[in-house]
TIVO-2410 file (N, C-alpha, C; in nm, 3 decimals):
# residues 191
REC num residu      c1      c2      c3 atome chaine
REC   1      M   9.895  10.929  12.897     N      A
REC   1      M  10.016  10.993  12.847    CA      A
REC   1      M  10.099  10.897  12.762     C      A
REC   2      S  10.103  10.772  12.802     N      A
REC   2      S  10.179  10.672  12.728    CA      A
REC   2      S  10.122  10.652  12.588     C      A
REC   3      L   9.989  10.649  12.577     N      A
REC   3      L   9.927  10.633  12.446    CA      A
REC   3      L   9.955  10.752  12.357     C      A
REC   4      L   9.955  10.872  12.415     N      A
REC   4      L   9.985  10.993  12.338    CA      A
REC   4      L  10.130  10.989  12.289     C      A
REC   5      F  10.221  10.945  12.375     N      A
REC   5      F  10.361  10.934  12.334    CA      A
REC   5      F  10.377  10.831  12.222     C      A
REC   6      E  10.310  10.717  12.234     N      A
REC   6      E  10.319  10.615  12.130    CA      A
REC   6      E  10.266  10.666  11.997     C      A
REC   7      A  10.153  10.737  12.000     N      A
REC   7      A  10.096  10.792  11.877    CA      A
REC   7      A  10.190  10.894  11.815     C      A
REC   8      A  10.246  10.983  11.899     N      A
REC   8      A  10.339  11.086  11.849    CA      A
REC   8      A  10.464  11.021  11.791     C      A
REC   9      F  10.514  10.918  11.858     N      A
REC   9      F  10.631  10.846  11.809    CA      A
REC   9      F  10.599  10.780  11.675     C      A
REC  10      G  10.479  10.726  11.663     N      A
REC  10      G  10.436  10.667  11.537    CA      A
REC  10      G  10.431  10.769  11.425     C      A
REC  11      V  10.385  10.890  11.455     N      A
REC  11      V  10.381  10.997  11.355    CA      A
REC  11      V  10.523  11.030  11.308     C      A
REC  12      V  10.615  11.042  11.402     N      A
REC  12      V  10.756  11.070  11.365    CA      A
REC  12      V  10.810  10.957  11.278     C      A
REC  13      L  10.782  10.834  11.315     N      A
REC  13      L  10.827  10.720  11.234    CA      A
REC  13      L  10.764  10.722  11.095     C      A
REC  14      G  10.636  10.757  11.089     N      A
REC  14      G  10.568  10.763  10.959    CA      A
REC  14      G  10.633  10.862  10.866     C      A
REC  15      F  10.668  10.979  10.919     N      A
REC  15      F  10.735  11.078  10.836    CA      A
REC  15      F  10.878  11.033  10.802     C      A
REC  16      S  10.941  10.956  10.891     N      A
REC  16      S  11.076  10.906  10.861    CA      A
REC  16      S  11.073  10.806  10.746     C      A
REC  17      L  10.961  10.740  10.729     N      A
REC  17      L  10.945  10.645  10.619    CA      A
REC  17      L  10.900  10.715  10.492     C      A
REC  18      A  10.809  10.811  10.504     N      A
REC  18      A  10.745  10.871  10.386    CA      A
REC  18      A  10.820  10.991  10.327     C      A
REC  19      A  10.883  11.072  10.409     N      A
REC  19      A  10.934  11.200  10.362    CA      A
REC  19      A  11.073  11.200  10.297     C      A
REC  20      P  11.166  11.114  10.334     N      A
REC  20      P  11.300  11.126  10.274    CA      A
REC  20      P  11.298  11.110  10.122     C      A
REC  21      P  11.389  11.180  10.055     N      A
REC  21      P  11.399  11.163   9.910    CA      A
REC  21      P  11.429  11.017   9.877     C      A
REC  22      G  11.357  10.966   9.782     N      A
REC  22      G  11.376  10.828   9.742    CA      A
REC  22      G  11.295  10.800   9.618     C      A
REC  23      P  11.294  10.675   9.575     N      A
REC  23      P  11.224  10.639   9.452    CA      A
REC  23      P  11.075  10.674   9.455     C      A
REC  24      M  11.009  10.650   9.566     N      A
REC  24      M  10.865  10.675   9.570    CA      A
REC  24      M  10.835  10.824   9.564     C      A
REC  25      N  10.910  10.904   9.637     N      A
REC  25      N  10.885  11.049   9.632    CA      A
REC  25      N  10.921  11.106   9.495     C      A
REC  26      A  11.020  11.048   9.429     N      A
REC  26      A  11.053  11.092   9.293    CA      A
REC  26      A  10.935  11.064   9.200     C      A
REC  27      L  10.877  10.946   9.213     N      A
REC  27      L  10.762  10.910   9.130    CA      A
REC  27      L  10.641  10.997   9.163     C      A
REC  28      M  10.619  11.021   9.293     N      A
REC  28      M  10.507  11.107   9.333    CA      A
REC  28      M  10.526  11.249   9.280     C      A
REC  29      A  10.647  11.300   9.287     N      A
REC  29      A  10.673  11.436   9.239    CA      A
REC  29      A  10.648  11.447   9.090     C      A
REC  30      A  10.698  11.350   9.013     N      A
REC  30      A  10.679  11.354   8.868    CA      A
REC  30      A  10.531  11.350   8.832     C      A
REC  31      R  10.456  11.269   8.903     N      A
REC  31      R  10.313  11.258   8.871    CA      A
REC  31      R  10.234  11.376   8.927     C      A
REC  32      S  10.276  11.431   9.039     N      A
REC  32      S  10.208  11.548   9.095    CA      A
REC  32      S  10.227  11.670   9.007     C      A
REC  33      A  10.338  11.673   8.934     N      A
REC  33      A  10.361  11.785   8.842    CA      A
REC  33      A  10.256  11.786   8.733     C      A
REC  34      V  10.201  11.670   8.699     N      A
REC  34      V  10.097  11.659   8.597    CA      A
REC  34      V   9.960  11.688   8.659     C      A
REC  35      S   9.930  11.620   8.770     N      A
REC  35      S   9.802  11.645   8.837    CA      A
REC  35      S   9.812  11.604   8.984     C      A
REC  36      F   9.739  11.675   9.067     N      A
REC  36      F   9.735  11.639   9.208    CA      A
REC  36      F   9.683  11.497   9.225     C      A
REC  37      R   9.579  11.463   9.152     N      A
REC  37      R   9.517  11.330   9.164    CA      A
REC  37      R   9.617  11.220   9.132     C      A
REC  38      A   9.695  11.236   9.026     N      A
REC  38      A   9.795  11.135   8.990    CA      A
REC  38      A   9.900  11.121   9.101     C      A
REC  39      G   9.941  11.234   9.157     N      A
REC  39      G  10.038  11.230   9.266    CA      A
REC  39      G   9.981  11.163   9.390     C      A
REC  40      F   9.856  11.197   9.423     N      A
REC  40      F   9.791  11.137   9.538    CA      A
REC  40      F   9.772  10.987   9.519     C      A
REC  41      L   9.727  10.945   9.399     N      A
REC  41      L   9.707  10.802   9.374    CA      A
REC  41      L   9.840  10.727   9.377     C      A
REC  42      T   9.947  10.791   9.335     N      A
REC  42      T  10.080  10.731   9.347    CA      A
REC  42      T  10.113  10.712   9.495     C      A
REC  43      G  10.088  10.814   9.574     N      A
REC  43      G  10.110  10.803   9.718    CA      A
REC  43      G  10.023  10.696   9.781     C      A
REC  44      L   9.900  10.686   9.733     N      A
REC  44      L   9.809  10.583   9.786    CA      A
REC  44      L   9.860  10.443   9.752     C      A
REC  45      G   9.920  10.428   9.634     N      A
REC  45      G   9.983  10.299   9.599    CA      A
REC  45      G  10.098  10.268   9.693     C      A
REC  46      A  10.178  10.370   9.725     N      A
REC  46      A  10.289  10.351   9.819    CA      A
REC  46      A  10.237  10.317   9.958     C      A
REC  47      F  10.131  10.384   9.999     N      A
REC  47      F  10.067  10.358  10.128    CA      A
REC  47      F  10.018  10.213  10.134     C      A
REC  48      S   9.955  10.169  10.026     N      A
REC  48      S   9.906  10.030  10.019    CA      A
REC  48      S  10.022   9.932  10.028     C      A
REC  49      A  10.134   9.964   9.963     N      A
REC  49      A  10.252   9.877   9.971    CA      A
REC  49      A  10.302   9.870  10.114     C      A
REC  50      D  10.303   9.983  10.184     N      A
REC  50      D  10.346   9.982  10.325    CA      A
REC  50      D  10.252   9.898  10.410     C      A
REC  51      L  10.122   9.909  10.385     N      A
REC  51      L  10.027   9.825  10.460    CA      A
REC  51      L  10.055   9.677  10.435     C      A
REC  52      I  10.076   9.641  10.310     N      A
REC  52      I  10.101   9.501  10.275    CA      A
REC  52      I  10.233   9.453  10.336     C      A
REC  53      L  10.340   9.533  10.319     N      A
REC  53      L  10.470   9.494  10.374    CA      A
REC  53      L  10.465   9.485  10.526     C      A
REC  54      G  10.399   9.580  10.588     N      A
REC  54      G  10.386   9.576  10.734    CA      A
REC  54      G  10.314   9.452  10.780     C      A
REC  55      L  10.207   9.416  10.713     N      A
REC  55      L  10.130   9.297  10.749    CA      A
REC  55      L  10.211   9.170  10.726     C      A
REC  56      V  10.278   9.161  10.611     N      A
REC  56      V  10.359   9.043  10.580    CA      A
REC  56      V  10.472   9.026  10.682     C      A
REC  57      V  10.543   9.135  10.709     N      A
REC  57      V  10.655   9.127  10.804    CA      A
REC  57      V  10.604   9.088  10.943     C      A
REC  58      Y  10.493   9.148  10.982     N      A
REC  58      Y  10.438   9.117  11.114    CA      A
REC  58      Y  10.395   8.970  11.124     C      A
REC  59      L  10.329   8.919  11.020     N      A
REC  59      L  10.278   8.782  11.023    CA      A
REC  59      L  10.388   8.677  11.005     C      A
REC  60      L  10.492   8.712  10.929     N      A
REC  60      L  10.597   8.614  10.900    CA      A
REC  60      L  10.729   8.640  10.974     C      A
REC  61      Q  10.723   8.719  11.078     N      A
REC  61      Q  10.845   8.762  11.145    CA      A
REC  61      Q  10.936   8.647  11.188     C      A
REC  62      R  10.881   8.539  11.231     N      A
REC  62      R  10.963   8.427  11.278    CA      A
REC  62      R  11.017   8.342  11.163     C      A
REC  63      E  10.956   8.353  11.047     N      A
REC  63      E  10.995   8.270  10.933    CA      A
REC  63      E  11.093   8.340  10.838     C      A
REC  64      L  11.108   8.471  10.852     N      A
REC  64      L  11.189   8.547  10.757    CA      A
REC  64      L  11.338   8.538  10.789     C      A
REC  65      D  11.416   8.506  10.688     N      A
REC  65      D  11.561   8.511  10.698    CA      A
REC  65      D  11.608   8.608  10.589     C      A
REC  66      V  11.631   8.731  10.630     N      A
REC  66      V  11.662   8.839  10.537    CA      A
REC  66      V  11.787   8.808  10.454     C      A
REC  67      E  11.885   8.747  10.515     N      A
REC  67      E  12.011   8.719  10.446    CA      A
REC  67      E  11.992   8.631  10.323     C      A
REC  68      L  11.894   8.543  10.326     N      A
REC  68      L  11.872   8.452  10.213    CA      A
REC  68      L  11.814   8.522  10.090     C      A
REC  69      V  11.739   8.627  10.110     N      A
REC  69      V  11.667   8.689   9.998    CA      A
REC  69      V  11.712   8.829   9.963     C      A
REC  70      I  11.798   8.889  10.043     N      A
REC  70      I  11.828   9.031  10.024    CA      A
REC  70      I  11.888   9.062   9.887     C      A
REC  71      R  11.974   8.976   9.837     N      A
REC  71      R  12.034   9.000   9.705    CA      A
REC  71      R  11.926   9.005   9.597     C      A
REC  72      Y  11.828   8.917   9.604     N      A
REC  72      Y  11.719   8.915   9.507    CA      A
REC  72      Y  11.630   9.040   9.520     C      A
REC  73      V  11.613   9.086   9.641     N      A
REC  73      V  11.537   9.209   9.663    CA      A
REC  73      V  11.607   9.327   9.596     C      A
REC  74      Y  11.739   9.334   9.610     N      A
REC  74      Y  11.815   9.442   9.546    CA      A
REC  74      Y  11.808   9.433   9.393     C      A
REC  75      V  11.820   9.313   9.339     N      A
REC  75      V  11.813   9.297   9.193    CA      A
REC  75      V  11.676   9.339   9.142     C      A
REC  76      L  11.571   9.292   9.208     N      A
REC  76      L  11.436   9.331   9.168    CA      A
REC  76      L  11.418   9.482   9.180     C      A
REC  77      G  11.466   9.540   9.289     N      A
REC  77      G  11.457   9.685   9.307    CA      A
REC  77      G  11.529   9.760   9.196     C      A
REC  78      C  11.646   9.712   9.157     N      A
REC  78      C  11.723   9.774   9.048    CA      A
REC  78      C  11.643   9.773   8.919     C      A
REC  79      V  11.589   9.659   8.884     N      A
REC  79      V  11.514   9.645   8.758    CA      A
REC  79      V  11.392   9.738   8.759     C      A
REC  80      V  11.319   9.739   8.868     N      A
REC  80      V  11.199   9.822   8.876    CA      A
REC  80      V  11.235   9.971   8.867     C      A
REC  81      M  11.339  10.013   8.939     N      A
REC  81      M  11.377  10.155   8.937    CA      A
REC  81      M  11.421  10.198   8.796     C      A
REC  82      L  11.499  10.115   8.729     N      A
REC  82      L  11.545  10.151   8.595    CA      A
REC  82      L  11.428  10.152   8.496     C      A
REC  83      F  11.334  10.061   8.512     N      A
REC  83      F  11.216  10.061   8.426    CA      A
REC  83      F  11.137  10.190   8.443     C      A
REC  84      F  11.115  10.232   8.567     N      A
REC  84      F  11.039  10.354   8.588    CA      A
REC  84      F  11.117  10.479   8.548     C      A
REC  85      A  11.248  10.476   8.558     N      A
REC  85      A  11.327  10.587   8.507    CA      A
REC  85      A  11.307  10.600   8.357     C      A
REC  86      Y  11.313  10.486   8.288     N      A
REC  86      Y  11.290  10.486   8.144    CA      A
REC  86      Y  11.153  10.544   8.112     C      A
REC  87      R  11.051  10.500   8.185     N      A
REC  87      R  10.915  10.551   8.161    CA      A
REC  87      R  10.904  10.700   8.188     C      A
REC  88      L  10.973  10.747   8.291     N      A
REC  88      L  10.968  10.891   8.321    CA      A
REC  88      L  11.033  10.973   8.211     C      A
REC  89      F  11.141  10.922   8.154     N      A
REC  89      F  11.210  10.997   8.048    CA      A
REC  89      F  11.141  10.989   7.913     C      A
REC  90      T  11.064  10.883   7.889     N      A
REC  90      T  11.004  10.866   7.756    CA      A
REC  90      T  10.855  10.897   7.752     C      A
REC  91      R  10.792  10.909   7.865     N      A
REC  91      R  10.647  10.932   7.868    CA      A
REC  91      R  10.614  11.076   7.833     C      A
REC  92      R  10.518  11.089   7.747     N      A
REC  92      R  10.465  11.221   7.712    CA      A
REC  92      R  10.329  11.234   7.778     C      A
REC  93      P  10.310  11.336   7.863     N      A
REC  93      P  10.182  11.347   7.932    CA      A
REC  93      P  10.066  11.369   7.836     C      A
REC  94      A   9.958  11.300   7.863     N      A
REC  94      A   9.836  11.316   7.783    CA      A
REC  94      A   9.771  11.450   7.818     C      A
REC  95      P   9.697  11.508   7.722     N      A
REC  95      P   9.633  11.635   7.751    CA      A
REC  95      P   9.532  11.626   7.866     C      A
REC  96      E   9.466  11.511   7.877     N      A
REC  96      E   9.371  11.491   7.987    CA      A
REC  96      E   9.398  11.357   8.052     C      A
REC  97      E   9.384  11.355   8.182     N      A
REC  97      E   9.406  11.234   8.259    CA      A
REC  97      E   9.285  11.142   8.245     C      A
REC  98      T   9.311  11.015   8.217     N      A
REC  98      T   9.202  10.918   8.202    CA      A
REC  98      T   9.195  10.828   8.325     C      A
REC  99      T   9.090  10.751   8.334     N      A
REC  99      T   9.076  10.654   8.442    CA      A
REC  99      T   9.191  10.553   8.436     C      A
REC 100      R   9.231  10.517   8.316     N      A
REC 100      R   9.343  10.424   8.300    CA      A
REC 100      R   9.472  10.484   8.357     C      A
REC 101      D   9.494  10.615   8.333     N      A
REC 101      D   9.612  10.682   8.390    CA      A
REC 101      D   9.609  10.677   8.542     C      A
REC 102      Q   9.491  10.697   8.599     N      A
REC 102      Q   9.477  10.695   8.744    CA      A
REC 102      Q   9.504  10.556   8.799     C      A
REC 103      L   9.451  10.453   8.735     N      A
REC 103      L   9.475  10.316   8.778    CA      A
REC 103      L   9.624  10.283   8.765     C      A
REC 104      S   9.686  10.331   8.658     N      A
REC 104      S   9.828  10.309   8.637    CA      A
REC 104      S   9.911  10.378   8.746     C      A
REC 105      A   9.872  10.498   8.784     N      A
REC 105      A   9.945  10.571   8.889    CA      A
REC 105      A   9.943  10.490   9.018     C      A
REC 106      Y   9.827  10.438   9.053     N      A
REC 106      Y   9.814  10.360   9.177    CA      A
REC 106      Y   9.890  10.227   9.166     C      A
REC 107      S   9.863  10.151   9.061     N      A
REC 107      S   9.920  10.016   9.052    CA      A
REC 107      S  10.071  10.018   9.033     C      A
REC 108      S  10.123  10.113   8.957     N      A
REC 108      S  10.268  10.117   8.940    CA      A
REC 108      S  10.337  10.157   9.070     C      A
REC 109      A  10.276  10.249   9.146     N      A
REC 109      A  10.336  10.286   9.275    CA      A
REC 109      A  10.329  10.169   9.373     C      A
REC 110      L  10.222  10.092   9.367     N      A
REC 110      L  10.213   9.972   9.450    CA      A
REC 110      L  10.326   9.876   9.414     C      A
REC 111      G  10.351   9.859   9.285     N      A
REC 111      G  10.461   9.772   9.240    CA      A
REC 111      G  10.597   9.823   9.283     C      A
REC 112      V  10.619   9.953   9.269     N      A
REC 112      V  10.746  10.012   9.313    CA      A
REC 112      V  10.762   9.993   9.463     C      A
REC 113      G  10.655  10.018   9.538     N      A
REC 113      G  10.663  10.004   9.683    CA      A
REC 113      G  10.692   9.862   9.728     C      A
REC 114      L  10.629   9.765   9.662     N      A
REC 114      L  10.650   9.626   9.700    CA      A
REC 114      L  10.785   9.571   9.656     C      A
REC 115      S  10.853   9.641   9.565     N      A
REC 115      S  10.984   9.596   9.519    CA      A
REC 115      S  11.097   9.690   9.559     C      A
REC 116      N  11.065   9.794   9.634     N      A
REC 116      N  11.165   9.892   9.677    CA      A
REC 116      N  11.242   9.836   9.797     C      A
REC 117      P  11.371   9.807   9.778     N      A
REC 117      P  11.448   9.750   9.890    CA      A
REC 117      P  11.446   9.837  10.014     C      A
REC 118      F  11.444   9.970   9.998     N      A
REC 118      F  11.440  10.057  10.115    CA      A
REC 118      F  11.313  10.034  10.197     C      A
REC 119      Q  11.198  10.026  10.129     N      A
REC 119      Q  11.073  10.002  10.201    CA      A
REC 119      Q  11.073   9.864  10.264     C      A
REC 120      I  11.117   9.765  10.190     N      A
REC 120      I  11.119   9.629  10.243    CA      A
REC 120      I  11.210   9.620  10.365     C      A
REC 121      L  11.330   9.674  10.354     N      A
REC 121      L  11.425   9.667  10.465    CA      A
REC 121      L  11.377   9.748  10.585     C      A
REC 122      W  11.312   9.863  10.559     N      A
REC 122      W  11.259   9.942  10.669    CA      A
REC 122      W  11.159   9.857  10.748     C      A
REC 123      W  11.071   9.786  10.678     N      A
REC 123      W  10.971   9.705  10.747    CA      A
REC 123      W  11.035   9.584  10.816     C      A
REC 124      L  11.139   9.528  10.756     N      A
REC 124      L  11.204   9.412  10.817    CA      A
REC 124      L  11.286   9.449  10.940     C      A
REC 125      T  11.321   9.576  10.952     N      A
REC 125      T  11.404   9.619  11.065    CA      A
REC 125      T  11.324   9.710  11.158     C      A
REC 126      A  11.323   9.837  11.127     N      A
REC 126      A  11.258   9.935  11.214    CA      A
REC 126      A  11.109   9.908  11.230     C      A
REC 127      G  11.041   9.881  11.121     N      A
REC 127      G  10.897   9.858  11.129    CA      A
REC 127      G  10.861   9.743  11.221     C      A
REC 128      L  10.935   9.634  11.209     N      A
REC 128      L  10.909   9.517  11.293    CA      A
REC 128      L  10.941   9.547  11.438     C      A
REC 129      A  11.055   9.610  11.462     N      A
REC 129      A  11.094   9.642  11.599    CA      A
REC 129      A  10.994   9.735  11.666     C      A
REC 130      F  10.950   9.836  11.594     N      A
REC 130      F  10.859   9.932  11.654    CA      A
REC 130      F  10.717   9.877  11.668     C      A
REC 131      A  10.682   9.780  11.587     N      A
REC 131      A  10.552   9.715  11.602    CA      A
REC 131      A  10.547   9.644  11.738     C      A
REC 132      Y  10.659   9.586  11.779     N      A
REC 132      Y  10.665   9.520  11.909    CA      A
REC 132      Y  10.658   9.622  12.023     C      A
REC 133      I  10.730   9.731  12.006     N      A
REC 133      I  10.739   9.832  12.113    CA      A
REC 133      I  10.604   9.899  12.137     C      A
REC 134      G  10.542   9.949  12.029     N      A
REC 134      G  10.425  10.032  12.047    CA      A
REC 134      G  10.293   9.968  12.012     C      A
REC 135      G  10.294   9.870  11.930     N      A
REC 135      G  10.171   9.806  11.892    CA      A
REC 135      G  10.082   9.892  11.804     C      A
REC 136      A   9.952   9.876  11.822     N      A
REC 136      A   9.853   9.936  11.732    CA      A
REC 136      A   9.854  10.089  11.735     C      A
REC 137      V   9.872  10.149  11.852     N      A
REC 137      V   9.869  10.295  11.862    CA      A
REC 137      V   9.985  10.356  11.783     C      A
REC 138      L  10.104  10.300  11.801     N      A
REC 138      L  10.220  10.349  11.729    CA      A
REC 138      L  10.201  10.330  11.578     C      A
REC 139      L  10.153  10.215  11.536     N      A
REC 139      L  10.131  10.190  11.394    CA      A
REC 139      L  10.022  10.281  11.338     C      A
REC 140      G   9.921  10.313  11.419     N      A
REC 140      G   9.818  10.407  11.377    CA      A
REC 140      G   9.876  10.545  11.350     C      A
REC 141      G   9.964  10.591  11.439     N      A
REC 141      G  10.032  10.719  11.417    CA      A
REC 141      G  10.120  10.715  11.294     C      A
REC 142      L  10.190  10.603  11.274     N      A
REC 142      L  10.277  10.587  11.157    CA      A
REC 142      L  10.197  10.598  11.027     C      A
REC 143      F  10.088  10.522  11.017     N      A
REC 143      F  10.010  10.526  10.893    CA      A
REC 143      F   9.934  10.657  10.879     C      A
REC 144      G   9.899  10.721  10.990     N      A
REC 144      G   9.838  10.854  10.983    CA      A
REC 144      G   9.933  10.956  10.922     C      A
REC 145      A  10.060  10.950  10.963     N      A
REC 145      A  10.160  11.042  10.907    CA      A
REC 145      A  10.180  11.017  10.758     C      A
REC 146      I  10.181  10.891  10.718     N      A
REC 146      I  10.197  10.861  10.575    CA      A
REC 146      I  10.079  10.917  10.497     C      A
REC 147      L   9.958  10.906  10.551     N      A
REC 147      L   9.840  10.962  10.483    CA      A
REC 147      L   9.852  11.113  10.468     C      A
REC 148      V   9.899  11.180  10.572     N      A
REC 148      V   9.919  11.325  10.564    CA      A
REC 148      V  10.020  11.356  10.453     C      A
REC 149      W  10.129  11.280  10.448     N      A
REC 149      W  10.234  11.304  10.348    CA      A
REC 149      W  10.183  11.285  10.205     C      A
REC 150      I  10.104  11.181  10.182     N      A
REC 150      I  10.061  11.153  10.044    CA      A
REC 150      I   9.955  11.252   9.996     C      A
REC 151      V   9.904  11.334  10.085     N      A
REC 151      V   9.816  11.444  10.044    CA      A
REC 151      V   9.897  11.573  10.033     C      A
REC 152      A   9.977  11.603  10.135     N      A
REC 152      A  10.050  11.731  10.140    CA      A
REC 152      A  10.158  11.742  10.033     C      A
REC 153      F  10.236  11.637  10.012     N      A
REC 153      F  10.346  11.645   9.916    CA      A
REC 153      F  10.296  11.664   9.772     C      A
REC 154      P  10.201  11.582   9.724     N      A
REC 154      P  10.150  11.606   9.589    CA      A
REC 154      P  10.083  11.743   9.574     C      A
REC 155      F  10.015  11.788   9.678     N      A
REC 155      F   9.951  11.920   9.674    CA      A
REC 155      F  10.056  12.029   9.658     C      A
REC 156      A  10.163  12.021   9.737     N      A
REC 156      A  10.269  12.122   9.730    CA      A
REC 156      A  10.337  12.122   9.593     C      A
REC 157      V  10.369  12.004   9.542     N      A
REC 157      V  10.435  11.996   9.411    CA      A
REC 157      V  10.343  12.049   9.302     C      A
REC 158      H  10.219  12.003   9.302     N      A
REC 158      H  10.126  12.045   9.196    CA      A
REC 158      H  10.099  12.196   9.203     C      A
REC 159      T  10.083  12.249   9.322     N      A
REC 159      T  10.062  12.393   9.338    CA      A
REC 159      T  10.183  12.471   9.288     C      A
REC 160      G  10.302  12.423   9.320     N      A
REC 160      G  10.424  12.488   9.273    CA      A
REC 160      G  10.436  12.487   9.121     C      A
REC 161      V  10.400  12.374   9.060     N      A
REC 161      V  10.407  12.363   8.914    CA      A
REC 161      V  10.303  12.454   8.848     C      A
REC 162      Q  10.186  12.466   8.908     N      A
REC 162      Q  10.086  12.558   8.852    CA      A
REC 162      Q  10.137  12.702   8.857     C      A
REC 163      R  10.208  12.733   8.962     N      A
REC 163      R  10.260  12.870   8.975    CA      A
REC 163      R  10.382  12.892   8.885     C      A
REC 164      Y  10.466  12.791   8.873     N      A
REC 164      Y  10.588  12.798   8.791    CA      A
REC 164      Y  10.587  12.680   8.693     C      A
REC 165      P  10.516  12.689   8.583     N      A
REC 165      P  10.498  12.576   8.491    CA      A
REC 165      P  10.628  12.517   8.436     C      A
REC 166      R  10.731  12.595   8.422     N      A
REC 166      R  10.857  12.541   8.366    CA      A
REC 166      R  10.920  12.437   8.458     C      A
REC 167      T  10.886  12.439   8.586     N      A
REC 167      T  10.945  12.343   8.679    CA      A
REC 167      T  10.897  12.201   8.652     C      A
REC 168      R  10.786  12.186   8.584     N      A
REC 168      R  10.731  12.052   8.555    CA      A
REC 168      R  10.834  11.965   8.482     C      A
REC 169      Q  10.897  12.022   8.382     N      A
REC 169      Q  10.997  11.949   8.303    CA      A
REC 169      Q  11.116  11.910   8.392     C      A
REC 170      Y  11.159  12.001   8.478     N      A
REC 170      Y  11.274  11.972   8.564    CA      A
REC 170      Y  11.242  11.866   8.669     C      A
REC 171      I  11.120  11.869   8.720     N      A
REC 171      I  11.079  11.767   8.816    CA      A
REC 171      I  11.084  11.629   8.751     C      A
REC 172      G  11.037  11.619   8.628     N      A
REC 172      G  11.042  11.492   8.556    CA      A
REC 172      G  11.185  11.444   8.536     C      A
REC 173      W  11.273  11.535   8.498     N      A
REC 173      W  11.414  11.497   8.478    CA      A
REC 173      W  11.480  11.453   8.608     C      A
REC 174      V  11.461  11.531   8.713     N      A
REC 174      V  11.522  11.498   8.841    CA      A
REC 174      V  11.464  11.367   8.894     C      A
REC 175      S  11.335  11.348   8.879     N      A
REC 175      S  11.272  11.224   8.925    CA      A
REC 175      S  11.329  11.103   8.850     C      A
REC 176      G  11.341  11.114   8.718     N      A
REC 176      G  11.400  11.006   8.639    CA      A
REC 176      G  11.544  10.980   8.678     C      A
REC 177      A  11.620  11.087   8.700     N      A
REC 177      A  11.761  11.071   8.740    CA      A
REC 177      A  11.771  11.003   8.876     C      A
REC 178      L  11.684  11.039   8.969     N      A
REC 178      L  11.685  10.973   9.100    CA      A
REC 178      L  11.654  10.825   9.089     C      A
REC 179      M  11.563  10.790   9.001     N      A
REC 179      M  11.531  10.649   8.981    CA      A
REC 179      M  11.653  10.574   8.927     C      A
REC 180      I  11.727  10.636   8.836     N      A
REC 180      I  11.848  10.573   8.783    CA      A
REC 180      I  11.952  10.556   8.894     C      A
REC 181      V  11.970  10.661   8.973     N      A
REC 181      V  12.068  10.655   9.083    CA      A
REC 181      V  12.032  10.541   9.179     C      A
REC 182      F  11.906  10.531   9.217     N      A
REC 182      F  11.866  10.423   9.308    CA      A
REC 182      F  11.878  10.287   9.240     C      A
REC 183      G  11.847  10.278   9.112     N      A
REC 183      G  11.862  10.152   9.041    CA      A
REC 183      G  12.007  10.105   9.040     C      A
REC 184      V  12.098  10.196   9.011     N      A
REC 184      V  12.241  10.163   9.011    CA      A
REC 184      V  12.288  10.127   9.151     C      A
REC 185      Y  12.242  10.203   9.249     N      A
REC 185      Y  12.278  10.175   9.389    CA      A
REC 185      Y  12.233  10.035   9.430     C      A
REC 186      F  12.111   9.998   9.393     N      A
REC 186      F  12.060   9.865   9.427    CA      A
REC 186      F  12.141   9.757   9.354     C      A
REC 187      A  12.183   9.786   9.230     N      A
REC 187      A  12.265   9.689   9.156    CA      A
REC 187      A  12.399   9.668   9.227     C      A
REC 188      I  12.458   9.775   9.276     N      A
REC 188      I  12.585   9.765   9.348    CA      A
REC 188      I  12.566   9.684   9.477     C      A
REC 189      L  12.458   9.709   9.549     N      A
REC 189      L  12.433   9.635   9.672    CA      A
REC 189      L  12.409   9.487   9.646     C      A
REC 190      A  12.358   9.454   9.528     N      A
REC 190      A  12.331   9.313   9.494    CA      A
REC 190      A  12.458   9.235   9.465     C      A
REC 191      L  12.566   9.305   9.433     N      A
REC 191      L  12.692   9.235   9.401    CA      A
REC 191      L  12.756   9.168   9.519     C      A
***
């Protein structure tokens, strides 16, 4: 029963990390409006960032002093968010998705994830604390929930855009605007 509770708690934590509106979901939505594959690969980049951040935080937990680096994390997050907002507003979708587009979807999401202050802080706080509490079973549930999200969310967005094609343009605008909002927010936090 304890293992089942830990796994279920991990699933809840995974959705608490993956589902809230934020820079990564904005990027996933914008790319899912173009193709399910691009949205999924964006989610996979975010998932990879969570794996890397989780591993780094777990391995360096005793060496990390968040107060020393947090301002730099916010500045980097601001720059990355504003860069991707610019790309969302200026990018014109290609008629067909190429292998390069797919690699870009994954690698850019990995970069956003590794520089997103929300993801970094989540791992430095809640992620680290819960890793101690539940260990591998809890973390398995957490990453399982993230995997479900990176399939379900792009599928839902892409299916909706196929049914209502005009929403594609609005998703891009809202996604770009969210990136700007988070970029400005991170700049304010860095002050």
